[in-house]
C-alpha positions, 0 to 999 in steps of 0.5 A: 481531477485526478493527481499523480502520486508515487508511494516510496518506502523509506529504507534508512531505518528499521522503523518501516515507514512510507511516503506518498509524493506528488509529481515534484517530488513533495511528500504529501503523506506519510505513514511512519512508525512511530516506535519498533515493537518486537512482538506486538503492533507497532504505533504509526502515525498517518499524516496527511500534509495537505490537511495537516491532519495526524491520525494513530494507528497500530499496525501489526506484522505482515503475516504470509501464508501460501494456500498451494503446493509449490511453485508459480501457483503457490507463488500466485496464491499467497495470502498476505496481512497485517493487523490494522488497530486489531483488525485484519487489514483486508477486512477492515478495508472491505468492511468500509467498502473498498473492493481491489481488482488486480492484474498484470500491468500492460505497459510494463512487468508488474501489477495494476491495482483498481480500486473502488469505494462504495461501487465508485472509481477511488484510485488506480495503483500499480508497481513502478520502480525508481528511474533507471530501475528494473522492477525486478532488482529494487523495493517496489513503488507504486504510481498511485492516480487519485483525486486529492480528496481521497487521499486518506483513504487511498493512502491506507489502501497503497499502504497495505498493499505495499507492506503485504506485497500481495499479489493478486486481490479480487 
């Protein structure tokens, strides 16, 4: 049975972090930078609070490249990535069997992402915002729908989308 979660950035520190909360606001997963590195990749802890499993990974800086001549088309064709344990995150996820199909969310201004794993539905991730705030004026949150057993993989996908602010995948 699928559960509803919300991915939120932690904005109180220079160490970029994200938490995934359940519907009651309880943190179920987090990806937190443990040491800021100015030039290279920074160590991150990925903590699943349901299984009490912690993994350490090296996460690089986000790099964005525009692939167009400017304007709206350029904004839609930018490519953002970061290295995850030395490999580009999108290559890493692709090698695992993750595919992401994105589109404009029908019920609100924003993007939605349908995530599959080895051809099977895994999660839905969609832009969101805090109650009473516009998507245009705040750091984006992401609504995540998935099964609890898939949190490790789904958190990494949501983390990658949020960290890169990549608009379209396919």
